[in-house]
N, CA, C, O and the ligand as a Tripos MOL2 file, in Angstrom:
@<TRIPOS>MOLECULE
protein
  289   287    73     0     0
PROTEIN
NO_CHARGES

@<TRIPOS>ATOM
      1 N           3.8910    4.9620   12.1420 N.3       1 MET1
      2 CA          2.5270    4.4990   11.9430 C.3       1 MET1
      3 C           2.4370    3.0180   12.2540 C.2       1 MET1
      4 O           3.2140    2.2100   11.7440 O.2       1 MET1
      5 N           1.4980    2.6840   13.0820 N.am      2 PHE2
      6 CA          1.2690    1.3300   13.4440 C.3       2 PHE2
      7 C           0.5730    0.5050   12.3570 C.2       2 PHE2
      8 O          -0.5550    0.8070   11.9660 O.2       2 PHE2
      9 N           1.2540   -0.5350   11.8760 N.am      3 ALA3
     10 CA          0.6660   -1.3250   10.7770 C.3       3 ALA3
     11 C           1.0620   -2.8250   10.9620 C.2       3 ALA3
     12 O           2.1850   -3.1510   11.3460 O.2       3 ALA3
     13 N           0.1090   -3.6860   10.6790 N.am      4 ILE4
     14 CA          0.4720   -5.1040   10.7560 C.3       4 ILE4
     15 C           0.4880   -5.5990    9.2960 C.2       4 ILE4
     16 O          -0.4840   -5.4570    8.5530 O.2       4 ILE4
     17 N           1.5990   -6.1660    8.9370 N.am      5 GLU5
     18 CA          1.7920   -6.6630    7.5260 C.3       5 GLU5
     19 C           1.0190   -7.9180    7.2980 C.2       5 GLU5
     20 O           0.4390   -8.1340    6.2340 O.2       5 GLU5
     21 N           1.0160   -8.7850    8.3590 N.am      6 GLN6
     22 CA          0.4540  -10.0990    8.2000 C.3       6 GLN6
     23 C          -0.0040  -10.6450    9.5880 C.2       6 GLN6
     24 O           0.7120  -10.4840   10.5760 O.2       6 GLN6
     25 N          -1.1250  -11.2500    9.6520 N.am      7 CYS7
     26 CA         -1.5650  -11.7930   10.8820 C.3       7 CYS7
     27 C          -0.7060  -12.9670   11.3360 C.2       7 CYS7
     28 O          -0.6030  -13.9160   10.5580 O.2       7 CYS7
     29 N          -0.1070  -13.0060   12.4570 N.am      8 VAL8
     30 CA          0.7340  -14.0960   12.9180 C.3       8 VAL8
     31 C          -0.1160  -15.3460   13.2530 C.2       8 VAL8
     32 O           0.4010  -16.4630   13.2770 O.2       8 VAL8
     33 N          -1.3460  -15.1540   13.4950 N.am      9 MET9
     34 CA         -2.2050  -16.3130   13.9050 C.3       9 MET9
     35 C          -2.6490  -17.1000   12.7440 C.2       9 MET9
     36 O          -2.6800  -18.3230   12.8800 O.2       9 MET9
     37 N          -3.0140  -16.5510   11.5630 N.am     10 CYS10
     38 CA         -3.6210  -17.2540   10.4800 C.3      10 CYS10
     39 C          -2.8800  -16.9600    9.1570 C.2      10 CYS10
     40 O          -3.1260  -17.6380    8.1590 O.2      10 CYS10
     41 N          -1.9820  -15.9640    9.1360 N.am     11 GLY11
     42 CA         -1.2620  -15.6900    7.9400 C.3      11 GLY11
     43 C          -1.9760  -14.7540    6.9790 C.2      11 GLY11
     44 O          -1.4360  -14.4440    5.9170 O.2      11 GLY11
     45 N          -3.1900  -14.2880    7.3260 N.am     12 CYS12
     46 CA         -3.9170  -13.3370    6.5000 C.3      12 CYS12
     47 C          -3.1850  -12.0850    6.3860 C.2      12 CYS12
     48 O          -2.6380  -11.5970    7.3750 O.2      12 CYS12
     49 N          -3.1400  -11.5200    5.2100 N.am     13 LYS13
     50 CA         -2.4020  -10.2950    4.9110 C.3      13 LYS13
     51 C          -3.2770   -9.0390    4.9060 C.2      13 LYS13
     52 O          -2.8150   -7.9530    4.5560 O.2      13 LYS13
     53 N          -4.5100   -9.1960    5.2870 N.am     14 ASP14
     54 CA         -5.3940   -8.0830    5.3570 C.3      14 ASP14
     55 C          -5.7050   -7.8160    6.8170 C.2      14 ASP14
     56 O          -6.6260   -8.4210    7.3660 O.2      14 ASP14
     57 N          -4.9450   -6.9050    7.4770 N.am     15 VAL15
     58 CA         -5.0930   -6.6040    8.8670 C.3      15 VAL15
     59 C          -5.1950   -5.0660    9.0280 C.2      15 VAL15
     60 O          -4.2470   -4.4270    9.4830 O.2      15 VAL15
     61 N          -6.3160   -4.4980    8.6640 N.am     16 PRO16
     62 CA         -6.5010   -3.0560    8.6890 C.3      16 PRO16
     63 C          -6.4980   -2.4270   10.0650 C.2      16 PRO16
     64 O          -6.8970   -3.0420   11.0530 O.2      16 PRO16
     65 N          -6.0370   -1.1820   10.1060 N.am     17 ASN17
     66 CA         -6.0950   -0.4190   11.3860 C.3      17 ASN17
     67 C          -7.5790   -0.1320   11.6450 C.2      17 ASN17
     68 O          -8.3610    0.1280   10.7310 O.2      17 ASN17
     69 N          -7.9280   -0.1930   12.9410 N.am     18 GLN18
     70 CA         -9.2350    0.2400   13.3400 C.3      18 GLN18
     71 C          -9.2480    0.4560   14.8230 C.2      18 GLN18
     72 O          -8.3330    0.0570   15.5440 O.2      18 GLN18
     73 N         -10.2890    1.0890   15.2590 N.am     19 THR19
     74 CA        -10.4210    1.4190   16.7110 C.3      19 THR19
     75 C         -10.9090    0.1510   17.4060 C.2      19 THR19
     76 O         -11.9020   -0.4580   17.0080 O.2      19 THR19
     77 N         -10.2050   -0.2160   18.4230 N.am     20 LEU20
     78 CA        -10.6110   -1.4480   19.1630 C.3      20 LEU20
     79 C         -11.1010   -1.0650   20.5430 C.2      20 LEU20
     80 O         -10.6070   -0.1270   21.1690 O.2      20 LEU20
     81 N         -12.1010   -1.8280   21.0040 N.am     21 THR21
     82 CA        -12.6040   -1.5430   22.3720 C.3      21 THR21
     83 C         -12.0980   -2.5640   23.3260 C.2      21 THR21
     84 O         -12.3210   -3.7580   23.1290 O.2      21 THR21
     85 N         -11.3990   -2.1240   24.3930 N.am     22 ILE22
     86 CA        -10.8860   -3.0130   25.3230 C.3      22 ILE22
     87 C         -11.7060   -2.9460   26.5460 C.2      22 ILE22
     88 O         -11.8270   -1.8570   27.1070 O.2      22 ILE22
     89 N         -12.3150   -4.0600   27.0470 N.am     23 PRO23
     90 CA        -13.1300   -4.0870   28.2090 C.3      23 PRO23
     91 C         -12.2700   -3.8220   29.4800 C.2      23 PRO23
     92 O         -11.1840   -4.3720   29.6610 O.2      23 PRO23
     93 N         -12.8090   -2.9810   30.3050 N.am     24 VAL24
     94 CA        -12.0120   -2.6510   31.5860 C.3      24 VAL24
     95 C         -12.8920   -3.0720   32.7270 C.2      24 VAL24
     96 O         -12.5010   -3.9080   33.5400 O.2      24 VAL24
     97 N         -14.0530   -2.5170   32.7990 N.am     25 ASN25
     98 CA        -14.9710   -2.9450   33.8810 C.3      25 ASN25
     99 C         -14.4580   -2.7110   35.3120 C.2      25 ASN25
    100 O         -14.5060   -3.5780   36.1850 O.2      25 ASN25
    101 N         -13.9720   -1.4980   35.4810 N.am     26 MET26
    102 CA        -13.3910   -1.1740   36.8420 C.3      26 MET26
    103 C         -13.7260    0.3140   37.1220 C.2      26 MET26
    104 O         -13.6320    1.1550   36.2280 O.2      26 MET26
    105 N         -14.1020    0.6090   38.3330 N.am     27 GLN27
    106 CA        -14.3580    1.9860   38.8790 C.3      27 GLN27
    107 C         -15.1730    2.7930   37.8550 C.2      27 GLN27
    108 O         -14.7970    3.9170   37.5220 O.2      27 GLN27
    109 N         -16.2410    2.2540   37.3720 N.am     28 GLY28
    110 CA        -17.1300    2.9260   36.4760 C.3      28 GLY28
    111 C         -16.7140    2.9900   35.0530 C.2      28 GLY28
    112 O         -17.4800    3.4250   34.1930 O.2      28 GLY28
    113 N         -15.5190    2.5670   34.7870 N.am     29 ILE29
    114 CA        -14.9970    2.5750   33.3860 C.3      29 ILE29
    115 C         -15.3180    1.2150   32.7480 C.2      29 ILE29
    116 O         -14.7790    0.1820   33.1460 O.2      29 ILE29
    117 N         -16.1850    1.2420   31.7780 N.am     30 VAL30
    118 CA        -16.5710   -0.0720   31.1900 C.3      30 VAL30
    119 C         -15.5370   -0.5190   30.1280 C.2      30 VAL30
    120 O         -15.2050   -1.7020   30.0410 O.2      30 VAL30
    121 N         -15.0430    0.4250   29.3370 N.am     31 SER31
    122 CA        -14.1170    0.0550   28.2450 C.3      31 SER31
    123 C         -13.3630    1.3170   27.7520 C.2      31 SER31
    124 O         -13.7910    2.4550   27.9490 O.2      31 SER31
    125 N         -12.2450    1.0460   27.1160 N.am     32 VAL32
    126 CA        -11.5180    2.1460   26.5310 C.3      32 VAL32
    127 C         -11.2810    1.8330   25.0070 C.2      32 VAL32
    128 O         -11.1210    0.6780   24.6120 O.2      32 VAL32
    129 N         -11.2680    2.8840   24.2090 N.am     33 ASN33
    130 CA        -11.0460    2.6940   22.8080 C.3      33 ASN33
    131 C          -9.5780    3.0540   22.4400 C.2      33 ASN33
    132 O          -9.0690    4.1110   22.8130 O.2      33 ASN33
    133 N          -8.9450    2.1620   21.7180 N.am     34 VAL34
    134 CA         -7.5510    2.4230   21.3560 C.3      34 VAL34
    135 C          -7.4570    2.0890   19.8540 C.2      34 VAL34
    136 O          -8.2250    1.3100   19.2900 O.2      34 VAL34
    137 N          -6.3910    2.7870   19.2250 N.am     35 LEU35
    138 CA         -6.1830    2.4850   17.8560 C.3      35 LEU35
    139 C          -5.3050    1.2050   17.7130 C.2      35 LEU35
    140 O          -4.2330    1.1180   18.3130 O.2      35 LEU35
    141 N          -5.7380    0.3000   16.9770 N.am     36 GLY36
    142 CA         -4.9960   -0.9980   16.7650 C.3      36 GLY36
    143 C          -5.2600   -1.5030   15.3580 C.2      36 GLY36
    144 O          -5.5450   -0.7670   14.4130 O.2      36 GLY36
    145 N          -5.1440   -2.7830   15.3030 N.am     37 ALA37
    146 CA         -5.4600   -3.4340   13.9680 C.3      37 ALA37
    147 C          -6.1970   -4.7540   14.2740 C.2      37 ALA37
    148 O          -6.0490   -5.3520   15.3400 O.2      37 ALA37
    149 N          -6.9740   -5.1590   13.3060 N.am     38 LYS38
    150 CA         -7.7400   -6.3920   13.5160 C.3      38 LYS38
    151 C          -7.7360   -7.2940   12.2550 C.2      38 LYS38
    152 O          -8.0300   -6.8280   11.1550 O.2      38 LYS38
    153 N          -7.4150   -8.5190   12.4250 N.am     39 CYS39
    154 CA         -7.3400   -9.4200   11.3200 C.3      39 CYS39
    155 C          -8.7480   -9.4910   10.6500 C.2      39 CYS39
    156 O          -9.7660   -9.5700   11.3370 O.2      39 CYS39
    157 N          -8.7750   -9.4600    9.3180 N.am     40 SER40
    158 CA        -10.0600   -9.4350    8.6490 C.3      40 SER40
    159 C         -10.6430  -10.8490    8.4080 C.2      40 SER40
    160 O         -11.7910  -10.9900    7.9860 O.2      40 SER40
    161 N          -9.8460  -11.8720    8.6780 N.am     41 ASN41
    162 CA        -10.2880  -13.2460    8.5190 C.3      41 ASN41
    163 C         -11.3500  -13.5310    9.6040 C.2      41 ASN41
    164 O         -11.0270  -13.5580   10.7910 O.2      41 ASN41
    165 N         -12.6550  -13.7500    9.1820 N.am     42 PRO42
    166 CA        -13.7180  -13.9340   10.1220 C.3      42 PRO42
    167 C         -13.5530  -15.1620   11.0150 C.2      42 PRO42
    168 O         -14.2380  -15.2630   12.0320 O.2      42 PRO42
    169 N         -12.7220  -16.0380   10.6910 N.am     43 ASP43
    170 CA        -12.4220  -17.2160   11.5530 C.3      43 ASP43
    171 C         -11.2730  -16.9820   12.5830 C.2      43 ASP43
    172 O         -10.9320  -17.8330   13.4050 O.2      43 ASP43
    173 N         -10.7180  -15.7660   12.4620 N.am     44 CYS44
    174 CA         -9.5670  -15.4420   13.2990 C.3      44 CYS44
    175 C          -9.7870  -14.2200   14.1100 C.2      44 CYS44
    176 O          -9.8260  -14.3120   15.3370 O.2      44 CYS44
    177 N          -9.9440  -13.0020   13.4650 N.am     45 LEU45
    178 CA        -10.2090  -11.7700   14.1360 C.3      45 LEU45
    179 C          -9.2220  -11.4020   15.2570 C.2      45 LEU45
    180 O          -9.5920  -10.7310   16.2200 O.2      45 LEU45
    181 N          -7.9500  -11.8540   15.1190 N.am     46 GLU46
    182 CA         -7.0080  -11.4880   16.1210 C.3      46 GLU46
    183 C          -6.7600   -9.9910   16.1340 C.2      46 GLU46
    184 O          -6.7140   -9.3680   15.0730 O.2      46 GLU46
    185 N          -6.6010   -9.4030   17.3070 N.am     47 GLU47
    186 CA         -6.4870   -7.9790   17.4890 C.3      47 GLU47
    187 C          -5.0650   -7.6750   17.8860 C.2      47 GLU47
    188 O          -4.4570   -8.4140   18.6600 O.2      47 GLU47
    189 N          -4.5190   -6.5620   17.3440 N.am     48 TYR48
    190 CA         -3.1360   -6.1670   17.5860 C.3      48 TYR48
    191 C          -3.1700   -4.6960   18.1060 C.2      48 TYR48
    192 O          -3.9850   -3.8700   17.6930 O.2      48 TYR48
    193 N          -2.2560   -4.4460   19.0100 N.am     49 TYR49
    194 CA         -2.0690   -3.0850   19.4570 C.3      49 TYR49
    195 C          -0.5540   -2.8050   19.3210 C.2      49 TYR49
    196 O           0.2610   -3.7170   19.1890 O.2      49 TYR49
    197 N          -0.2240   -1.5110   19.3610 N.am     50 ASP50
    198 CA          1.2170   -1.1680   19.3670 C.3      50 ASP50
    199 C           1.7610   -1.4510   20.8230 C.2      50 ASP50
    200 O           0.9960   -1.6760   21.7610 O.2      50 ASP50
    201 N           3.0430   -1.4250   20.9360 N.am     51 SER51
    202 CA          3.6640   -1.8610   22.1970 C.3      51 SER51
    203 C           3.2410   -0.9460   23.3480 C.2      51 SER51
    204 O           3.1090   -1.4120   24.4800 O.2      51 SER51
    205 N           3.0270    0.3400   23.0860 N.am     52 GLU52
    206 CA          2.5890    1.2870   24.1870 C.3      52 GLU52
    207 C           1.1980    0.8380   24.6400 C.2      52 GLU52
    208 O           0.9500    0.7430   25.8420 O.2      52 GLU52
    209 N           0.3080    0.5670   23.7230 N.am     53 THR53
    210 CA         -1.0570    0.1760   24.0500 C.3      53 THR53
    211 C          -1.0480   -1.1670   24.7580 C.2      53 THR53
    212 O          -1.7830   -1.3760   25.7230 O.2      53 THR53
    213 N          -0.2420   -2.0430   24.2900 N.am     54 THR54
    214 CA         -0.1650   -3.4120   24.8940 C.3      54 THR54
    215 C           0.2330   -3.2350   26.3930 C.2      54 THR54
    216 O          -0.3460   -3.8950   27.2560 O.2      54 THR54
    217 N           1.1750   -2.3880   26.6900 N.am     55 GLU55
    218 CA          1.5930   -2.0940   28.0050 C.3      55 GLU55
    219 C           0.4420   -1.5040   28.8460 C.2      55 GLU55
    220 O           0.1980   -1.8840   29.9910 O.2      55 GLU55
    221 N          -0.2230   -0.5770   28.2150 N.am     56 LEU56
    222 CA         -1.3810    0.0170   28.8870 C.3      56 LEU56
    223 C          -2.4570   -0.9750   29.2660 C.2      56 LEU56
    224 O          -3.0110   -0.9250   30.3640 O.2      56 LEU56
    225 N          -2.7460   -1.8760   28.3450 N.am     57 VAL57
    226 CA         -3.7260   -2.9530   28.4960 C.3      57 VAL57
    227 C          -3.2760   -3.8680   29.7020 C.2      57 VAL57
    228 O          -4.0500   -4.2440   30.5830 O.2      57 VAL57
    229 N          -1.9860   -4.1690   29.6400 N.am     58 ARG58
    230 CA         -1.4050   -5.0110   30.7080 C.3      58 ARG58
    231 C          -1.6170   -4.3830   32.0690 C.2      58 ARG58
    232 O          -1.9780   -5.0560   33.0340 O.2      58 ARG58
    233 N          -1.3760   -3.0280   32.1330 N.am     59 LYS59
    234 CA         -1.4860   -2.3220   33.3830 C.3      59 LYS59
    235 C          -3.0180   -2.3080   33.8300 C.2      59 LYS59
    236 O          -3.3590   -2.5370   34.9900 O.2      59 LYS59
    237 N          -3.8290   -2.0420   32.8880 N.am     60 ILE60
    238 CA         -5.3070   -2.0040   33.2060 C.3      60 ILE60
    239 C          -5.7340   -3.3580   33.7470 C.2      60 ILE60
    240 O          -6.4580   -3.4480   34.7380 O.2      60 ILE60
    241 N          -5.2700   -4.4190   33.0730 N.am     61 LYS61
    242 CA         -5.6640   -5.7330   33.5230 C.3      61 LYS61
    243 C          -5.1130   -6.0860   34.9450 C.2      61 LYS61
    244 O          -5.7580   -6.7750   35.7350 O.2      61 LYS61
    245 N          -3.8880   -5.5720   35.2150 N.am     62 LYS62
    246 CA         -3.2750   -5.8140   36.4780 C.3      62 LYS62
    247 C          -4.0710   -5.0280   37.5580 C.2      62 LYS62
    248 O          -4.3530   -5.5350   38.6440 O.2      62 LYS62
    249 N          -4.4140   -3.7720   37.2050 N.am     63 LEU63
    250 CA         -5.1730   -2.9580   38.1470 C.3      63 LEU63
    251 C          -6.5250   -3.5910   38.4850 C.2      63 LEU63
    252 O          -6.9860   -3.6280   39.6260 O.2      63 LEU63
    253 N          -7.1260   -4.0890   37.3850 N.am     64 THR64
    254 CA         -8.4790   -4.7370   37.5410 C.3      64 THR64
    255 C          -8.3220   -5.9660   38.4210 C.2      64 THR64
    256 O          -9.1720   -6.2450   39.2670 O.2      64 THR64
    257 N          -7.1960   -6.7260   38.2150 N.am     65 TYR65
    258 CA         -6.9940   -7.8790   39.0750 C.3      65 TYR65
    259 C          -6.6850   -7.5330   40.5240 C.2      65 TYR65
    260 O          -7.1560   -8.1920   41.4500 O.2      65 TYR65
    261 N          -5.8780   -6.4760   40.7040 N.am     66 ASP66
    262 CA         -5.5990   -6.0150   42.0610 C.3      66 ASP66
    263 C          -6.8490   -5.4910   42.7170 C.2      66 ASP66
    264 O          -7.0600   -5.7230   43.9070 O.2      66 ASP66
    265 N          -7.6750   -4.7990   41.9900 N.am     67 GLY67
    266 CA         -8.9540   -4.3440   42.5560 C.3      67 GLY67
    267 C          -9.8010   -5.4230   42.9830 C.2      67 GLY67
    268 O         -10.4140   -5.3240   44.0460 O.2      67 GLY67
    269 N          -9.9000   -6.4990   42.2200 N.am     68 LEU68
    270 CA        -10.7560   -7.6520   42.5110 C.3      68 LEU68
    271 C         -10.1190   -8.3260   43.7350 C.2      68 LEU68
    272 O         -10.8610   -8.8310   44.5780 O.2      68 LEU68
    273 N          -8.8490   -8.3590   43.8720 N.am     69 THR69
    274 CA         -8.1760   -8.9590   45.0170 C.3      69 THR69
    275 C          -8.5460   -8.2170   46.3020 C.2      69 THR69
    276 O          -8.8890   -8.8180   47.3200 O.2      69 THR69
    277 N          -8.4580   -6.8300   46.2090 N.am     70 LEU70
    278 CA         -8.6700   -5.9810   47.3870 C.3      70 LEU70
    279 C         -10.1720   -6.1350   47.7920 C.2      70 LEU70
    280 O         -10.4660   -6.0120   48.9810 O.2      70 LEU70
    281 N         -11.0750   -6.3810   46.9210 N.am     71 ASP71
    282 CA        -12.4640   -6.4910   47.2840 C.3      71 ASP71
    283 C         -12.7960   -7.7150   48.1380 C.2      71 ASP71
    284 O         -13.8100   -7.7420   48.8350 O.2      71 ASP71
    285 N         -11.9040   -8.7500   48.0710 N.am     72 LYS72
    286 CA        -12.1590   -9.9650   48.7520 C.3      72 LYS72
    287 C         -11.7790   -9.9600   50.1950 C.2      72 LYS72
    288 O         -11.9560  -10.9650   50.8840 O.2      72 LYS72
    289 ZN         -5.6950  -13.7460   11.4420 Zn       73 ZN73
@<TRIPOS>BOND
     1     1     2 1
     2     2     3 1
     3     3     4 2
     4     3     5 am
     5     5     6 1
     6     6     7 1
     7     7     8 2
     8     7     9 am
     9     9    10 1
    10    10    11 1
    11    11    12 2
    12    11    13 am
    13    13    14 1
    14    14    15 1
    15    15    16 2
    16    15    17 am
    17    17    18 1
    18    18    19 1
    19    19    20 2
    20    19    21 am
    21    21    22 1
    22    22    23 1
    23    23    24 2
    24    23    25 am
    25    25    26 1
    26    26    27 1
    27    27    28 2
    28    27    29 am
    29    29    30 1
    30    30    31 1
    31    31    32 2
    32    31    33 am
    33    33    34 1
    34    34    35 1
    35    35    36 2
    36    35    37 am
    37    37    38 1
    38    38    39 1
    39    39    40 2
    40    39    41 am
    41    41    42 1
    42    42    43 1
    43    43    44 2
    44    43    45 am
    45    45    46 1
    46    46    47 1
    47    47    48 2
    48    47    49 am
    49    49    50 1
    50    50    51 1
    51    51    52 2
    52    51    53 am
    53    53    54 1
    54    54    55 1
    55    55    56 2
    56    55    57 am
    57    57    58 1
    58    58    59 1
    59    59    60 2
    60    59    61 am
    61    61    62 1
    62    62    63 1
    63    63    64 2
    64    63    65 am
    65    65    66 1
    66    66    67 1
    67    67    68 2
    68    67    69 am
    69    69    70 1
    70    70    71 1
    71    71    72 2
    72    71    73 am
    73    73    74 1
    74    74    75 1
    75    75    76 2
    76    75    77 am
    77    77    78 1
    78    78    79 1
    79    79    80 2
    80    79    81 am
    81    81    82 1
    82    82    83 1
    83    83    84 2
    84    83    85 am
    85    85    86 1
    86    86    87 1
    87    87    88 2
    88    87    89 am
    89    89    90 1
    90    90    91 1
    91    91    92 2
    92    91    93 am
    93    93    94 1
    94    94    95 1
    95    95    96 2
    96    95    97 am
    97    97    98 1
    98    98    99 1
    99    99   100 2
   100    99   101 am
   101   101   102 1
   102   102   103 1
   103   103   104 2
   104   103   105 am
   105   105   106 1
   106   106   107 1
   107   107   108 2
   108   107   109 am
   109   109   110 1
   110   110   111 1
   111   111   112 2
   112   111   113 am
   113   113   114 1
   114   114   115 1
   115   115   116 2
   116   115   117 am
   117   117   118 1
   118   118   119 1
   119   119   120 2
   120   119   121 am
   121   121   122 1
   122   122   123 1
   123   123   124 2
   124   123   125 am
   125   125   126 1
   126   126   127 1
   127   127   128 2
   128   127   129 am
   129   129   130 1
   130   130   131 1
   131   131   132 2
   132   131   133 am
   133   133   134 1
   134   134   135 1
   135   135   136 2
   136   135   137 am
   137   137   138 1
   138   138   139 1
   139   139   140 2
   140   139   141 am
   141   141   142 1
   142   142   143 1
   143   143   144 2
   144   143   145 am
   145   145   146 1
   146   146   147 1
   147   147   148 2
   148   147   149 am
   149   149   150 1
   150   150   151 1
   151   151   152 2
   152   151   153 am
   153   153   154 1
   154   154   155 1
   155   155   156 2
   156   155   157 am
   157   157   158 1
   158   158   159 1
   159   159   160 2
   160   159   161 am
   161   161   162 1
   162   162   163 1
   163   163   164 2
   164   163   165 am
   165   165   166 1
   166   166   167 1
   167   167   168 2
   168   167   169 am
   169   169   170 1
   170   170   171 1
   171   171   172 2
   172   171   173 am
   173   173   174 1
   174   174   175 1
   175   175   176 2
   176   175   177 am
   177   177   178 1
   178   178   179 1
   179   179   180 2
   180   179   181 am
   181   181   182 1
   182   182   183 1
   183   183   184 2
   184   183   185 am
   185   185   186 1
   186   186   187 1
   187   187   188 2
   188   187   189 am
   189   189   190 1
   190   190   191 1
   191   191   192 2
   192   191   193 am
   193   193   194 1
   194   194   195 1
   195   195   196 2
   196   195   197 am
   197   197   198 1
   198   198   199 1
   199   199   200 2
   200   199   201 am
   201   201   202 1
   202   202   203 1
   203   203   204 2
   204   203   205 am
   205   205   206 1
   206   206   207 1
   207   207   208 2
   208   207   209 am
   209   209   210 1
   210   210   211 1
   211   211   212 2
   212   211   213 am
   213   213   214 1
   214   214   215 1
   215   215   216 2
   216   215   217 am
   217   217   218 1
   218   218   219 1
   219   219   220 2
   220   219   221 am
   221   221   222 1
   222   222   223 1
   223   223   224 2
   224   223   225 am
   225   225   226 1
   226   226   227 1
   227   227   228 2
   228   227   229 am
   229   229   230 1
   230   230   231 1
   231   231   232 2
   232   231   233 am
   233   233   234 1
   234   234   235 1
   235   235   236 2
   236   235   237 am
   237   237   238 1
   238   238   239 1
   239   239   240 2
   240   239   241 am
   241   241   242 1
   242   242   243 1
   243   243   244 2
   244   243   245 am
   245   245   246 1
   246   246   247 1
   247   247   248 2
   248   247   249 am
   249   249   250 1
   250   250   251 1
   251   251   252 2
   252   251   253 am
   253   253   254 1
   254   254   255 1
   255   255   256 2
   256   255   257 am
   257   257   258 1
   258   258   259 1
   259   259   260 2
   260   259   261 am
   261   261   262 1
   262   262   263 1
   263   263   264 2
   264   263   265 am
   265   265   266 1
   266   266   267 1
   267   267   268 2
   268   267   269 am
   269   269   270 1
   270   270   271 1
   271   271   272 2
   272   271   273 am
   273   273   274 1
   274   274   275 1
   275   275   276 2
   276   275   277 am
   277   277   278 1
   278   278   279 1
   279   279   280 2
   280   279   281 am
   281   281   282 1
   282   282   283 1
   283   283   284 2
   284   283   285 am
   285   285   286 1
   286   286   287 1
   287   287   288 2
@<TRIPOS>SUBSTRUCTURE
     1 MET1         2 RESIDUE 1 A MET
     2 PHE2         6 RESIDUE 1 A PHE
     3 ALA3        10 RESIDUE 1 A ALA
     4 ILE4        14 RESIDUE 1 A ILE
     5 GLU5        18 RESIDUE 1 A GLU
     6 GLN6        22 RESIDUE 1 A GLN
     7 CYS7        26 RESIDUE 1 A CYS
     8 VAL8        30 RESIDUE 1 A VAL
     9 MET9        34 RESIDUE 1 A MET
    10 CYS10       38 RESIDUE 1 A CYS
    11 GLY11       42 RESIDUE 1 A GLY
    12 CYS12       46 RESIDUE 1 A CYS
    13 LYS13       50 RESIDUE 1 A LYS
    14 ASP14       54 RESIDUE 1 A ASP
    15 VAL15       58 RESIDUE 1 A VAL
    16 PRO16       62 RESIDUE 1 A PRO
    17 ASN17       66 RESIDUE 1 A ASN
    18 GLN18       70 RESIDUE 1 A GLN
    19 THR19       74 RESIDUE 1 A THR
    20 LEU20       78 RESIDUE 1 A LEU
    21 THR21       82 RESIDUE 1 A THR
    22 ILE22       86 RESIDUE 1 A ILE
    23 PRO23       90 RESIDUE 1 A PRO
    24 VAL24       94 RESIDUE 1 A VAL
    25 ASN25       98 RESIDUE 1 A ASN
    26 MET26      102 RESIDUE 1 A MET
    27 GLN27      106 RESIDUE 1 A GLN
    28 GLY28      110 RESIDUE 1 A GLY
    29 ILE29      114 RESIDUE 1 A ILE
    30 VAL30      118 RESIDUE 1 A VAL
    31 SER31      122 RESIDUE 1 A SER
    32 VAL32      126 RESIDUE 1 A VAL
    33 ASN33      130 RESIDUE 1 A ASN
    34 VAL34      134 RESIDUE 1 A VAL
    35 LEU35      138 RESIDUE 1 A LEU
    36 GLY36      142 RESIDUE 1 A GLY
    37 ALA37      146 RESIDUE 1 A ALA
    38 LYS38      150 RESIDUE 1 A LYS
    39 CYS39      154 RESIDUE 1 A CYS
    40 SER40      158 RESIDUE 1 A SER
    41 ASN41      162 RESIDUE 1 A ASN
    42 PRO42      166 RESIDUE 1 A PRO
    43 ASP43      170 RESIDUE 1 A ASP
    44 CYS44      174 RESIDUE 1 A CYS
    45 LEU45      178 RESIDUE 1 A LEU
    46 GLU46      182 RESIDUE 1 A GLU
    47 GLU47      186 RESIDUE 1 A GLU
    48 TYR48      190 RESIDUE 1 A TYR
    49 TYR49      194 RESIDUE 1 A TYR
    50 ASP50      198 RESIDUE 1 A ASP
    51 SER51      202 RESIDUE 1 A SER
    52 GLU52      206 RESIDUE 1 A GLU
    53 THR53      210 RESIDUE 1 A THR
    54 THR54      214 RESIDUE 1 A THR
    55 GLU55      218 RESIDUE 1 A GLU
    56 LEU56      222 RESIDUE 1 A LEU
    57 VAL57      226 RESIDUE 1 A VAL
    58 ARG58      230 RESIDUE 1 A ARG
    59 LYS59      234 RESIDUE 1 A LYS
    60 ILE60      238 RESIDUE 1 A ILE
    61 LYS61      242 RESIDUE 1 A LYS
    62 LYS62      246 RESIDUE 1 A LYS
    63 LEU63      250 RESIDUE 1 A LEU
    64 THR64      254 RESIDUE 1 A THR
    65 TYR65      258 RESIDUE 1 A TYR
    66 ASP66      262 RESIDUE 1 A ASP
    67 GLY67      266 RESIDUE 1 A GLY
    68 LEU68      270 RESIDUE 1 A LEU
    69 THR69      274 RESIDUE 1 A THR
    70 LEU70      278 RESIDUE 1 A LEU
    71 ASP71      282 RESIDUE 1 A ASP
    72 LYS72      286 RESIDUE 1 A LYS
    73 ZN73       289 GROUP 0 **** ****
């Protein structure tokens, strides 16, 4: 189970799991929803994903970047 004990950005210990929306904006896909966690400190709101999702997000961003490059 994916869980964050403590926010590494602000030290807040309330980082509940929640569905996060990642903007994609490519090929008709505006965004994807993934399960992650988000810091509850309103001044921080750092978002966390598990390693698999982080990799997926990285790939999406790379694809988005490549797509933008190809369009030029
Ligand atoms: Zn935080």
